C-alpha positions as CSV (number, residue, x, y, z in Angstrom):
1,M,143.4,54.3,-31.0
2,V,139.6,54.1,-29.7
3,T,138.8,57.8,-29.8
4,R,136.2,59.2,-27.3
5,Y,133.5,59.3,-30.4
6,A,133.6,55.5,-30.7
7,R,133.5,54.6,-27.3
8,A,130.1,56.6,-26.8
9,K,128.9,55.5,-30.1
10,G,129.0,51.9,-28.6
11,E,126.7,52.8,-25.9
12,R,123.2,52.4,-26.3
13,P,120.1,55.2,-25.2
14,P,117.9,54.0,-22.4
15,V,115.2,51.2,-22.6
16,G,112.1,53.0,-23.4
17,E,110.5,55.4,-25.7
18,A,112.7,59.0,-26.5
19,P,110.9,62.1,-25.3
20,L,108.8,64.4,-28.0
21,C,110.2,67.4,-29.2
22,A,109.7,70.2,-27.2
23,C,108.7,72.7,-29.9
24,G,105.2,70.6,-30.2
25,C,105.9,68.7,-33.0
26,L,104.7,65.1,-31.1
27,E,107.6,63.8,-33.0
28,P,110.4,61.7,-30.9
29,V,113.8,63.3,-30.3
30,S,117.1,62.0,-30.9
31,W,119.9,60.1,-28.8
32,L,122.9,62.6,-28.2
33,V,125.8,60.5,-28.3
34,M,128.5,62.6,-27.2
35,K,126.4,64.0,-24.4
36,R,124.7,60.4,-23.4
37,Q,121.2,62.2,-23.3
38,W,118.1,62.5,-25.3
39,A,117.9,65.7,-27.6
40,V,115.4,68.7,-26.6
41,Y,114.3,69.4,-30.1
42,R,114.3,67.3,-33.2
43,S,117.3,68.7,-35.7
44,G,116.4,72.0,-37.1
45,H,113.2,72.0,-34.6
46,N,114.9,74.7,-32.1
47,A,114.4,77.4,-34.7
48,R,110.5,77.0,-34.7
49,V,110.8,78.0,-30.9
50,G,109.6,81.6,-30.4
51,K,107.7,81.6,-34.1
52,N,103.4,82.2,-33.6
53,G,101.4,79.0,-33.2
54,N,104.1,77.1,-30.9
55,P,101.8,75.8,-28.3
56,Y,104.8,75.9,-25.5
57,M,105.5,79.4,-26.4
58,D,101.9,80.1,-25.8
59,I,101.7,78.9,-22.2
60,R,100.9,81.5,-19.8
61,V,101.6,81.1,-16.4
62,D,97.8,81.7,-14.1
63,W,98.4,82.4,-10.2
64,D,94.9,81.8,-9.9
65,D,95.4,78.2,-10.6
66,P,97.0,76.3,-7.8
67,R,98.9,74.0,-9.7
68,W,101.3,76.6,-11.1
69,V,101.6,77.9,-7.5
70,Y,103.0,74.5,-6.3
71,L,105.5,74.2,-9.5
72,L,106.7,77.6,-8.6
73,A,107.2,76.2,-5.0
74,A,109.2,73.2,-6.0
75,H,111.1,75.2,-8.7
76,L,112.1,77.4,-5.9
77,G,113.4,74.4,-3.5
78,D,114.6,72.3,-5.8
79,G,115.0,74.2,-9.2
80,C,118.6,74.4,-10.9
81,D,118.8,76.3,-13.8
82,H,117.1,79.9,-14.7
83,R,116.7,78.7,-18.5
84,R,114.0,76.2,-18.1
85,L,112.6,74.3,-15.2
86,D,115.3,71.8,-14.0
87,I,113.8,70.1,-10.8
88,A,116.3,68.0,-9.0
89,V,114.1,64.9,-7.4
90,G,116.8,62.8,-6.0
91,K,115.8,59.6,-4.4
92,D,112.3,60.5,-3.7
93,I,110.8,57.5,-5.4
94,G,107.5,58.6,-7.2
95,W,107.8,62.5,-7.0
96,D,109.3,62.6,-11.0
97,K,106.1,60.8,-12.3
98,A,104.1,63.3,-10.0
99,L,105.8,66.2,-11.1
100,V,105.3,65.0,-15.3
101,G,101.8,64.6,-14.5
102,L,101.6,67.9,-13.5
103,M,103.3,70.0,-15.8
104,T,101.9,67.9,-19.0
105,R,98.6,69.2,-17.7
106,L,99.5,72.4,-17.6
107,G,100.7,72.1,-21.3
108,L,104.3,71.6,-20.8
109,S,106.7,68.4,-22.3
110,P,108.9,67.5,-19.5
111,Y,111.0,64.3,-19.6
112,V,112.8,62.8,-16.5
113,T,117.0,62.6,-17.4
114,K,119.2,59.9,-16.2
115,T,120.5,62.0,-12.9
116,M,116.4,61.8,-11.8
117,R,115.7,65.5,-13.0
118,V,112.5,66.6,-14.4
119,H,113.4,68.9,-17.0
120,A,110.6,71.0,-19.6
121,S,111.1,74.1,-21.9
122,S,109.0,77.3,-22.0
123,K,110.0,81.0,-22.2
124,P,107.3,82.7,-20.8
125,V,107.2,80.1,-17.7
126,M,110.7,81.0,-16.9
127,R,110.3,84.8,-17.1
128,E,107.5,84.5,-14.3
129,F,109.4,82.2,-12.2
130,L,112.7,84.3,-12.7
131,R,110.8,87.0,-11.1
132,F,110.9,85.0,-7.9
133,K,114.1,83.3,-8.7
134,P,116.3,85.0,-10.6
135,G,119.3,82.4,-10.4
136,G,122.7,82.3,-9.9
137,R,125.0,80.4,-7.3
138,D,123.2,82.0,-4.2
139,G,119.6,80.8,-5.3
140,R,118.1,83.6,-3.5
141,W,114.5,84.1,-3.6
142,T,112.2,86.7,-4.1
143,F,108.7,87.9,-3.5
144,P,106.9,89.9,-5.7
145,F,103.8,89.0,-4.1
146,L,102.9,85.9,-1.8
147,P,101.5,82.9,-3.7
148,K,98.3,81.7,-2.6
149,P,96.7,79.5,-1.3
150,L,99.6,79.2,1.2
151,P,98.9,75.5,1.7
152,V,99.4,74.7,-2.0
153,F,102.6,76.6,-1.9
154,L,103.6,75.3,0.9
155,A,103.0,71.6,-0.1
156,G,105.5,72.6,-2.9
157,L,108.4,73.5,-0.9
158,L,107.9,70.4,1.7
159,D,107.9,68.1,-1.2
160,S,111.3,69.1,-2.6
161,D,113.1,70.9,0.3
162,G,111.5,69.5,3.4
163,S,110.6,66.5,5.0
164,V,107.7,64.5,7.6
165,Y,109.1,63.2,10.5
166,P,107.8,60.5,12.9
167,D,106.7,62.9,15.9
168,G,104.6,64.5,13.4
169,G,107.8,67.3,13.0
170,M,107.5,68.9,9.5
171,L,110.2,71.2,8.2
172,I,111.6,72.9,5.0
173,W,115.4,73.1,5.1
174,Q,117.3,75.7,2.8
175,R,121.1,76.9,3.5
176,D,121.5,79.8,5.7
177,N,120.9,82.4,2.5
178,G,118.1,84.7,3.8
179,N,115.3,82.9,1.8
180,L,113.4,81.2,4.6
181,D,114.2,84.3,6.5
182,A,112.6,86.4,4.2
183,L,109.3,83.7,3.9
184,D,108.6,83.8,7.5
185,A,108.8,87.7,7.7
186,L,106.5,87.5,4.8
187,L,104.0,84.9,6.1
188,R,103.9,86.5,9.6
189,A,102.7,89.7,8.1
190,S,100.3,88.2,6.4
191,G,98.8,87.0,9.8
192,E,100.0,83.1,9.5
193,T,101.9,82.4,13.0
194,R,101.5,78.3,12.5
195,L,105.3,78.7,11.6
196,H,108.7,78.7,13.4
197,L,111.8,79.4,12.2
198,G,115.3,77.7,13.3
199,K,119.3,77.6,12.4
200,D,121.4,74.7,13.1
201,V,125.0,75.8,12.9
202,R,127.3,73.1,11.5
203,V,131.0,72.8,11.5
204,G,133.4,70.4,9.9
205,V,133.0,68.6,6.6
206,A,130.7,65.6,6.1
207,M,131.3,62.8,3.2
208,L,128.7,62.6,0.7
209,E,129.5,60.0,-2.3
210,G,133.0,59.7,-1.5
211,R,133.8,63.0,-1.6
212,E,134.5,65.8,1.7
213,V,131.3,68.6,2.0
214,K,131.9,71.6,3.6
215,L,129.2,71.6,6.4
216,G,127.6,75.2,7.3
217,T,124.5,77.0,9.0
218,S,121.4,76.1,7.8
219,V,117.6,77.1,8.2
220,R,114.7,75.0,9.0
221,L,111.0,76.5,8.5
222,G,109.1,74.8,11.0
223,I,104.8,74.2,10.0
224,R,102.8,73.4,13.0
225,G,99.4,72.6,14.4
226,T,96.2,72.6,11.9
227,L,98.7,74.2,9.3
228,R,100.2,70.4,8.6
229,E,96.5,69.0,7.5
230,E,95.9,71.8,5.4
231,V,99.5,71.4,3.7
232,M,99.3,67.5,3.6
233,A,96.2,67.9,1.4
234,H,98.2,69.4,-1.5
235,V,101.2,67.1,-1.3
236,L,102.1,65.2,-4.5
237,N,105.9,63.5,-3.3
238,P,104.6,60.1,-2.5
239,V,107.5,60.2,0.2
240,R,106.3,62.9,2.1
241,L,102.9,61.0,2.0
242,G,103.9,57.9,3.3
243,Q,106.1,59.9,6.2
244,W,103.0,61.5,7.0
245,A,101.3,58.3,7.0
246,V,103.6,56.7,9.3
247,Y,103.1,59.7,11.5
248,R,99.4,59.5,11.6
249,A,99.3,55.5,12.1
250,R,100.2,56.8,15.7
251,H,98.5,59.5,16.0
252,T,94.5,60.6,15.9
253,P,94.0,64.3,13.8
254,W,92.8,67.0,16.1
255,G,89.4,66.8,17.2
256,S,88.4,63.7,15.8
257,S,88.2,60.1,17.5
258,R,89.4,57.0,16.4
259,K,86.2,54.3,15.5
260,R,86.2,51.6,17.9
261,T,85.5,47.9,16.5
262,G,84.2,44.6,18.4
């Protein structure tokens, strides 16, 4: 009889270099046979977490640094865990590399899983991010303050939970759980009016990868006018950049004109 362990042991790990240990030792981790994934720490190195001198425990979120504002927004949109950064990039080709680069520059040690999620561990970072997204099935957001610069924050949300359409429409989507309603109210209270909130009531079921998914009401936050250009200046997701390029190829920005040749 072939056991589950024997079958798993016969499988090879992914091609490429193993990610480095999250404790900061700069040594590669092992392939976990039964879990079919890379370990986060080398054997015994997880005990180092929390001790003085661990660089990943010394990381602090600086809200004056726009990179942290963008990463928070990406986490709000597609973050899937309350214990560590776990951002689902899905089929948005190239966004995983952009996130890995951003996290690395912030001092984190990210890696991409087989299911296209970008992981990074840091208790101090998650303690700060949990102020905005405490966790739980509802995925509710809270705002102890409005992260700024606003275009950077909206860029992170657009990259994770949004889309740009050929007609220039720029929408951020969430299920109807109050998140975008709260954000819209907060933005309008701050004086920002280049936004619009709408809802799409859906009933029935849809097929997703061979399984039925019950449809529910979704909420969309639209970004209008010149705010779109301000947001796109901070977008990192190549898919969103490509969508905007399609629109810009047909429409000249307001207040400018195309140069004619010949």
